[in-house]
N, C-alpha and C positions, 0 to 999 in steps of 0.2 A: 504494499499499499504505499502511495506516495503521499506524505503530510503536507497539506497548503501551509503556504506562509500567511499566517493568521494573523492580521492586523484589526481586527474588528474591535469597536468601542466597548461592546459588552452586549450579551455575555461574549465572552473573551476568553483568549488563549488559557488552558490549563497546562501545567508541567506534564510532559511526557510521561516522566517516571511515576506521576501520581495516577496517570490514565491506565497504565501497565499495572500498577499495583491494584488498583481498583478492578480491574478485568480481571485478574488473578483470584481475587477474593469474590467476585461476581456473585457465584451460585453457592459459594459456602465459605461463610464468615467464621472465623474462632472456631472452626469445627461444628458448627452449630446445626449443620445439614440445612440452613436457611442463606437467604441472600439478605444484606444489611437491609433492603427496602420491607422485608417481612419479620423484622426482629419486632417484637411489643417495645415501646417505649418506657417499660417499665422494667425489662428485664437485665439482666448484670453483663449482658452482650453489648447492650444498648448504652447501659450507663458506662460502661469502659470508655466507649468512643466518646461520648457526650463531655466526660470529664478530661478525657485527653486535650480535645479542641480547647475547652476552658485554659487547662492549666498550660497548654503551650502558647497560646495567644497572651496570657499573664506573662509568660517568661519572654518570649520574645520582644514585646513592647514595653517590658518592666513596669508593669500596672500595678501599683501601689495597694495595699491591702483594704485603703481607704475609697478604693471603687469597685463596684460591682459589674461584672460582664454578663449582660442577657443576650440571648440568642432569639430573635423575634421574628416575625413575617412581615409581609406588606411593603417590603423595600423602603427606600430612603423617604418615598413618597407618603407612607403613612406617617414617618417620625417627622414629616412637615407638619402634620396634624397634633401627634401624640405631645412634641414638645411643649407648643404653647397651652395645649389642655393641662398638662401637669407643672408647668413652671410660671405660665404668666397669670399671677394673680389678679385679684380685681385691685385696682387702684394705680397699677403698675403698667408700664410699657415695655415692649421689646425692641432691640436695636439691629438692624440689618443691614450688611455691607453687601451690595447688589455687584456680582464679578460675573453674572452669567446667565443663561436660562433658569438653572437649576435654584439658584438663589434666590431669582426672581420668582419662581415656582412657592419656593418656601415660604418667602416674604408674605404671598398673595394668600397663602392658606392661613396665615397667623392673623391676617387682617381679618379673617371672618371669626375669630375667637377673642379678639382683643385688641388692645392699641398697641401698634406697631409704629416703627419710624425707620428712616432710611439713614446709616449712619455716615455712608460714604457709597459712590455709582461710579462705574466706568462704563455705564450703558450709552451714554452721548459720544463716546468713542468707540463704540461698535465692541466693547468688552475685549478691546486688545491689551488692557492691561491690568494688573492688580490695583486698587486704589491705596494710595500712601497710606502707610499706618498712621503717620501724624495727621491724616485729613480725617480720619474717622473721629465723629462726632457721637458722643452718648453720654446723656447726662448721668449723674451719680445714682440715681435713683431707679433707672432700668432693670428689669428682672435678670435679663441677659444680654449679650450681643452674640449674635450668629454670623457665621462666615463659612463660604463653602472653599473648601481647599486647593481644590483641583477642578478646574473648569473643561469639561471634555469636547464641548463643543467649540470653545475658542482657543483651546491650548494655551491656557494660563494657570499659573500655579502658585502660590502662598510660597514665599522663600523664608520671611521672618512673620511671624504672628505677631497680632497686636496684643500688649499688655494692658488688660483691662481690669487689673487690682482685684478687687472684693466683688467685682461683677462677673458672674460665670459667663466663660466664654464657651461657645457651642459650636462645633464645626462639623459639615458634613464632609467627612473623607471618604465616600463611596469609592472613588478612582484614583486615590493613592494612598489609602493606610497599608502601612508593611512594606512602602516602597523605599522608607528613609526612617531613622530613628527618631523618636518624639520623646518631648518632656510631657507625660501626660497630667503631671501637676499644673500646667497652664490652663488646662480645661477643665471646664465642670462635667461635661458630656460631649462624646463623639459617637458618630452612627456612622455606619458604612454597608451598603447592599454589598453582598459577596462576590456580584459577578463580574468584577474588573480583577481584584489581584487575591481575594481569599477563598475562591470557590465558585460552584455555579451560582445562579440564581436560585432563588428561596429562602434562603436564610439572610437576615440583616443582624449586625452586629451593634450594640450600643454598650459603651463603656461608660458609666455613669457616677460620679461621686455621689457616696452614699447619703452625706447630709441632704442632697438635693432629690430623695426619694422622700415624697410627702406621703404622709399617713391619713390626711384628711380631705381624703377628695372622693368621697362616697357619690357625689353629683355625678361624677365620671363613670361610663360603663367600665365593668371590672377589667376587659380584655385591654383597654386603653390605659391602664393605670399602671406606670412602672413597679409600684410596689409588688402588684399581683406575681409579675415575673420573678423579682427579686428574691420573693419570699419563697418561690417553689424552683429556685435553680433553673428557670425557663422550662419547666417542665408542667406546668398549670395546664396546658392542653396538649394536646399532640403536636411536637415539634416536628419541622422537616425534617427526619431522621437521615435522608439520603445526601441532603447538603450539608449537613453538620458534620457526617462522616467525611465528605470528600473535603471540607474545610479542615478537618484534623489531619488528612494526610497532606493537604497543602502548606499547613504550618510546621509538619515534620519536615517536608519537603526544604522549607526556607531555613530551619535549622540545620538542616543536612548541609545546604549552602553555605554555612558559615554566620547565619544570622543575618538580621535586617541592616547591618553595616556592611556586610559583604554584599548584600542585593543592592545596598544604595550604591555603590562605586560600580556596579555593573550596569545599573540604570543609567548613569552619570555618562558611563561609556557609549551606550547605546543612542543614547539622545544625542552626545556630542557628535555623533558619526553622521546622522541625519541632518542636523543643524548645519553642520559644516558644509555636506553636499549643498544645501539651500544657500548658502552664504557664498560658496564659490562658485555658483550657477550663472553669474553675470547678469542677474537678473529676470533668468528665466524661471526660476521658482522664488517665490516671495512668500515669505512666513508670516502668517496674520498678526502672532503675538508679538508686542515689542520684545526686544531683546533680554531685558530684565525681569521678564514678567513669563518668561517660556517655560511650558510645562514639559517635564522629563516624563510623562506618561503619554501624552497626546501631541502629536506634531502636526499643527495645521498649516496647510501651504496652498498656494495658487499656481497656476500657470497663466501665460500671457492672455489666453483667450478660451472661449467654451468649445470650440474645435480642437484644439491642443489637450484642453482636459479630458474630454471623451475619449479622444484617441490614447491618452496615457492610461485611462481607467481599463479601456478594453485591453489595451496590449499587455498590462499590468496582471489581469486576469488571466488571459492566455498561458501568463508564464507563470501562474499558481501564486499571484498574491492576492488573497481575500480581505475586504472590509476597507479599502481605501477610500471609498467617496466619503466626501464630507458630509456634514449632517445637512440634512434636508433644508435648514434654516438659512445657511451660509453658504452651502456649494463649497466648491474647490475639492481638496483631498485630505484627507487625514490618516496617519500612522499612529496606531495605538500600540504603544510599546511597553505594555505592563510586564509586572515581574516575570511571567512565565513565557515572555516572547523571547526566544535563543539569541545571543549576540549574531550569529552566524546569518539568522534571517534578516537581521539589521543591514548585515554587510552586503547579502544580497540586493535587499532593498536599494541600499545605496547606490550599488553598482548600476542597478538596472536604471536610477533616474541619471545618472553619469551618461549611460549609453543613449537614453531617451532624448536626452539634450542635446547630444552630439548629432545624432540622426534628424533632429527636427530645427536645431537652431538656424541651420542656414536656409531652410525653408522659410522660419518667419521672418528674416532678413530680408528676403525675395519677397514677402507678402504673399506666399502661396497657401499659407496656413493662418 
């Protein structure tokens, strides 16, 4: 079987070693005579999987005991609602930094539930950069400040997070969690859909400081309270067992690679390779994001015109490159180079880009395309 060069934005590439191990255990895990999908979530076999994922995530991200780790469902989109439901109390407001479509969606969901304000925004500049930290305006009495750490559509990423002092900083890290070391103590809550760096779709990780888990929210439906899931070790209802199993294998793979520090170095190398190809193309390729805001997870770029863009994508697909189309809202091209995308695949993409430019640059000059 020929594996595709998978640059999809999500669901995205999984480590080949993880897929191999899952394949080996597919019909019979732990000599149980059952697939992981058939295990009871109350069984000792599944309990071992659940705890392994929980413990490995705490170890890899150095999560203090003052934080709970929750495995939830509904994706990051449900967290857009759960966060204000649980943390935006009456008489308070919430502060949102708008750096892309998903940040904007989180903001508009919160508006349905309470008072919210825009702390800073790069919307008028086409979300081409991350707002400057010193430009973030939040009164001292806000309930929390919300940021989106990496913006998949526009290819921008926070390099330095704002210091919000005693105000809880909340981050949607769906597309760059586990890609670099984090100081968890800077955040009140981190949430991430798994389908970029953590595993397949179906499970959402929430890392929440324990003092933010409120106990007096009886007016909120039971399933939408963080306390419900914290009190039950994310087993109040049937969890997405297959997704959590694959999450545990991905976390094991990260540890075997040398941990998050080693993953970060590899990600920097992959990103530098593709960005240098863009920068050295004599303007044939143009990056969407400003240089100081470039994402190491999603490289967004355009070609000189739609005809060349279409040709590039068609020839790339014939060569085995999948998922290079830009998001429908901005077009162009996008290479998502999450943790599981091998360096060799990025090298092949860079070579393809260089060769495509050589073959088409003269045509562009002569106005034939």
